[in-house]
N, C-alpha and C positions, 0 to 999 in steps of 0.2 A: 557850719557849712551854709553858705548863702545860696539862694536860688538864682544865680547869675545867668545861667543859660535860658531858663524860662523867662526871667525878667527881660533879657535882651531880645528874645524872640517876640514876646508880646509887644514890647515897646516899638521895635522895628516894624512888625507887622501892622500895628495900629497906625503908625506914621505912614507906611506905604499905602494904607487904605484911605489916607487923608482924614483921619479922625483925631480929634482932640481927646484927651483923657475923659473929659465930661461926655462927649458924644459916644465914646466907646462904652462908658459906664451905663449910659441910658440904653444903648442898643443891646448890650449883653445882659442887662438886668442886674448889674453889680453896682455897688456903691462907689462913688468917686474915691473915697479914702482907701478902699480895698485896691482899686486899680493903681493908685499911687504907690501903695505899699508893695504890691506885686511887682511893679516896674522898678522899684528900688531894691528888690531882692530880699525883702523881709523874710526872715526864717520861719516865722510862726503864722503862716497863712493857711487857711482851710483848703484842703485838697479838692473838695467838691466845688469850691469857688474857682480854684485854679483851673479845673477842668471846664468849668462854665466859660471862663475867659478863653481858654485854648480852643474850645469848640467853635468859637467865632471864626477860626482859621482852619477848621477841619482837623484839629489835632486833639490829643489827650495825653496826660501824663501817665506813664506806665513804668513799672519797675525796671531798673537797669543797674548795671554795675557802677559802683562808685569809682570815679576817676581820682586817683591819688598820685601825688608826686612820690618818686622813689624814696626820698628822705623821710616821708611821712609814714612809711610802712616799715616797722621793725620786724626782724625774723620771728620774734615771739608772737606777733599778731597774725602771722600767716599760717598758723597750724590748723 
């Protein structure tokens, strides 16, 4: 599972704020490589850093239900 929703949110919010990835990295205290990986939806990013990025836009990652396509869920998995 990729982090596409978070990636899209961060990328679009950063661009709406008129920031380059480098400017965003500096202002958020994150590394440029991390910002790039986050915006690409890399699966193995640290959640504390994800929340550090999201905090720039007044948001945070919280637990939520996993959205799955109907064909991805077999009856044996729904017990």
